[in-house]
N, C-alpha and C positions, 0 to 999 in steps of 0.2 A: 504494500500500500504506500503510495507516494502522497505525502502531505504538502499542500501548497500553503506557505506561511507568508504572513504579512510582516513588513518591517518599515522603518522610517529612514529616509535618506538624511544626509547631513544637514540639508536645509528644511527638514521637517515634513517632507512629502511622503504620502503613503504609497508603498510599492509592494509587489508580490514576487515570491521566488519558490523554486522547487529543486530537489536533488533526485537524480534518477540513476539507477544501476544500469549500465550499458553493456554488461557482459564481461568476458574474460579477454585480456590482451592476447592476441594470436601468437606473439613471440615469447612473452615471459610467462603467460599463464596466470597473471595476477588480475584480480577483480578491479574493474574500473567504474567510475561514476562521473556524471557530468552535472554541473550546476548552472541553472539559468535563472536570471533575475532581472529586475527592472520593469516588470509588467505593471501597467497602471490599474488594471482590474483583475479580480480573481478569475473571471470568465476568460480574459485574454491569456492568462497563465494556463488555464485548463486546455484551451485550444492548442497552444504551443506544445503542451505535454502530450496531447493526443497525436499530433503530427510527428513528434520525435519518436513516440512508440511505434508508429506505423513505419517510419524509416528503418528503425532497428529490426523490425520483423522482416522487412523485405531484404535486408542486407545479410541476414543469417545464412550461413552455408548449409545447404541441404544434406551434405554428407559429413560423416564423422571423420575428420582428418587425423592422421597420426601426429601426435603432439610430442614426440620424443625430442628432448633438447640436444643441441650440438654436443654438449659435454658428455652425454651418454653414448652418442655415436662415436665420439673420439675414443672413449674407453674400449669399445668393441674393436675399433680400428687398431688401437695400440696393441691389443692382445695378439693380433695377427702380425703386426709390424715388427715386434721384437724377435720374431722367428726369421726375419729376412736380413737383419743387420747385426753388427757386433754390439756388445754391451756398452762400450764407450759411445757408440753412435746413438743408440736408443736412449741412453741416459741424457745426452745433450738435447735430443729431441723432446724428451719429457719436460726439460727446463724451458724450452722455447714455448711449448703449449701453456705451461703454468704461468709464465711471466708475460706472455704477449698475446697468444691466440685466444685462450679461454677467457681472459678479461674482456675481449671484444665480442665473442660469439657464444661463450659457454652457456649462458642462461636463455638463449634464443632457441625457439623451436626450429629445427633444421630446415623444415619445408618452407619456412617463412623468410629465410635469409635472402636478401636481395643483392644484386650486382652493385647497387649504389652503396650499400652498407660495406661491402667488401672493398670497394674503391676507396671509401673514406678511411677504412682501416689501413689499407696499403699506403695511402698517401701519408698517413700519420707515422707509420713505421719507417717510411722513406726518409722522413725528417729526423728520425731518431738514430738511424744507423747507416753505415756505408753500404754494406752488401747483404746483411742478414735478412732484410725485408723481403728479398726474393725467396729465401728459404721458408719464412713464415707464411708467405702467400702460397707456395707450393704445397706445404703441409695442409693448409686450410682447404685447398682445392682437392687434395687427396682424400680428406675426410668426407667432403661433399660427394666425391665420386663413389666412395664406399657407401654413403647413405643412399645414393641412387641404386646401387646394386642390391642393397638390402631392402629396397622398397619404401624407405622412409621419405624419399622425395619421388615425385612423379617421374618415371623413367623416360617419359616422352618430352620432358622439359629440359632445356640445356642447363648445364652446371653454371650457376651465376658467376662463379669465380673465373670462368673462361670468357666472360663478357666484359672484363675491365681493361683499362689501358695501364700497362706497367710503367711506372716512372723509371727514368734512366739517369744514372749518375754520369756527369760529364767530368772525367778525370782531368785534373790539372797536374800533369806530371812535374811541372816546374816547382809546384808547392809541396810535393811529396818528399819528406825527408828520406835520405838514402839510408837503408838499413843494412849497410855493409861497410867494411873498412878497406882502405887501400893497403898495399904491402907495407908501407911506412907506418900507417896507423896500427896495423896488426902487430908490427914489431914493437911499437911504443907500448902497446897494451901488455905484451908479455914481459916487458922490462918493469912493469908495475908489480909483478908477482915475485915474491921472494921464494925462489925454488927450494931453499932449505927449510924455511918455516911453513911454506904452503905447498908441499909437494903434490897433494891430492888435487888442489885447484889447478895447479900448473898442468898436471896430467890430463885432467878433464877438459880444460879449455884447449889444450894442444890437440886432443883427439877430435874435439868439435871443429877446430879450424883446419886441421890437416886430414880429417877423415870425412867431413861433411855430414856427420850423423845428425839425426833429429834428437831433441832433448829426451824423449821417451825411450829411444833406442839406446842411448848411452847409459841411462840410469838402469836399464834392464840387463846390461852386459855382465857376463860371468867370465872368469879367467879362462874357462874352458873354450870360450869363443875366440881366444887369441892363439894364433899359430905362430910361435916364435921362429920356426924353421922357414916357413913360407912368407913371413912378415905380413900376415893378413889378420883381419878381424871379421868374424861372421855375424851378420845381423839376423837373428832368428826369433826375436821377441821384442815387445815394446811395453813400457810402463805407461799407463794411461789412467784416466778417471772414469769409474763406473757410476752406478746409481748411488745417490745420496753422498756423493763426493768421495766414495771409497776408492783407493788406488788399487788397480788390478793389472796383472800382466797378461797379455794376450799376443797372438801371432801378429806379424806385420800385416798391414791392411791389404796389400796386394802381393801378387807373386813377385813383382819386380822389387818390392821393398825387402824381400828376403834375399840378401845378397852377401857377397864376400868382397871386402875392400882391401886393396893392397896399401900398406903403410910404408912410409919412408923409414929408414933405419934409425934416424934420430928420435922420431916419435916412438918407435918400438923400444928403444933404450930408456926413454923417459917412463914408459909404462912398466918396464921391468923394474926400474928403480922404485917406482911407486908401490909395486907389489911387495917388495922386500920391506919397505917401511910399514905398509899396511899389516903385514904378518907380525912385525915387531910390536906395533901398537895394540893389536888385538890380543897378542900373547900376554901382554901386561894385564889385560882385562880377563884373562883366563879363557879366551876364545881361540880355538884352533882354526886357522884360515888357510892351511896348506893345501887342502883339497881343491880340485879344479872347479867344483861347483860353487865356489865362493864368488860373491858379487864383486865386481871390479870397483864400484863406488857404493859404499854402504854407510848407514848412520851408526851412531855409537852403540846401538843394540844389534848391529850386524844385520839390519833389515834394509829394505829399499828406502832411499832418501825421498823426501817429499818433492813433488814435481817442480815447485818454485825455488828449490835450493840453488840451482845454477844461476837463476836470475838474481837472487839475493847476493850471491858471491860477486856477480858481475857489477851490480850497483855499488857494492862496497869498494870495489877496485877503481871504478872510473868516475864516480861522483866527485865533483870538485876538481877534476882534471881538465885539461884542454881537449881531451878526446871527445868527439861527437858521440852522443848516446846511440847505442843499437840494442836490439833485443838478443836473447840467446839464439833465437832462430836466425839472427843476422850473421852468426858465424857460418851458417850453412850458405847464406847468400855470398858471404866473403869467400868461402871455399869455391863456389861456382865461378865467381868473378875471376879468382886467381887461376882456375883451370882454363877459362877462356883466354885470359891474358897469356897463359903459357902455351897457347896454341891447340888446346884440346878441342875436339869436334863436338857437335851437339849430341851425337850418339854416345860418345865417351862420357860426357857429363851426365847424360840421362841414366846410363847404366850405373855410374858411381853413386849418384844421388838416389837411385831406386825409384825413378818416376815411371809410371805405367806407360806413358807415351811421350814422344818428343815434344808434343805441343805444350805439355805442362812445363817442360824445361824452357821452351821459348817464351811462354807467357810470363813466367816468374823471373827468369834470369837473363832477360835481354839487356839489362844494364851492364855497362863495362866501366872500367876506371877511367879517370881523366887522362892518364898517361896513354892508355890505349887509343883514345880519340886523337891525341896529338900524333901518335905513331901512324895512325891510319891516314892522316892528312899528309904526313911526310912521305909515306909509301905512294900515295896517290900522285903527289907532285913529281916524285922521282920517276914514276912509271910514265906519266903523260909527257913530262920533260919539254914543255913548250909554253 
């Protein structure tokens, strides 16, 4: 029963109002009401109420639609998804949904989500991040595709996510800080490390710079991976982050990532020296590390170091110096640049870095040192010679 009530305006005039339940929101499932006021007579308010009721009756959907929310469809999709990727991947994906996708669409009934709503969400993500907005969009589209296959969305209707315009970042390469060092800068960095007092740091960064390993690969190494006769190190596993931030060891991501890297003799000697010191240190703690299953770089409890340990060491060494800042991954970039400067081919760099295809090598490591650019001009002028 809707009551029409009278009230007085601020200037003392008599007016009438009513409040009417208009149904359930098609996206959120919440009850909604509308309030109309300002009628001069009760009869005028009654007429408006009757018209509004008629409009609501005509707009009601004759069929009972599936009202499952996006968040529930995501849970069903995720159960299937975790069987198609590695733990480190689905752990990151879960975080993307929790932090970005579900806040936008989680409480909406999946059949009601529109292309306009997805466009607004993608535009918002585009302003928040450099590249991840594409991943968040792709995952949103995947859940909607899954919903269509499950019958939660009319199969004959297009996926609204496929109807948006994807924003595009325009890279300004001149403004991008270089995440690698030249030969001189690398030499300056190693001069900052006290080889006697910091032998573990010296060995780790030497292997990063002269081996081109990834952070997770180097922290998962065991001494059994080092072949002192052939001067090689085998990459067979990687340390990464699983669900709820737990560190896990898993196989390399691709077949190419599982590789054997040839090391120079000096790097090999530095590693041998570090192994002797490591054995002595742990022996004082009552831990036997002579067996080959011993981690090459371990914490004080002889377990895996935390993933951000190399980064903390790096900052402690270069903060406050004249060296331009780079990330731990920048040592891999530095390694690639040095290989190119030394005349290595794309294929050689690809194999050494463990890239699945040469395009990845080209996309990431097209930069060269300034010295190379100068040398290229000299070679060009010498060749043309006029």
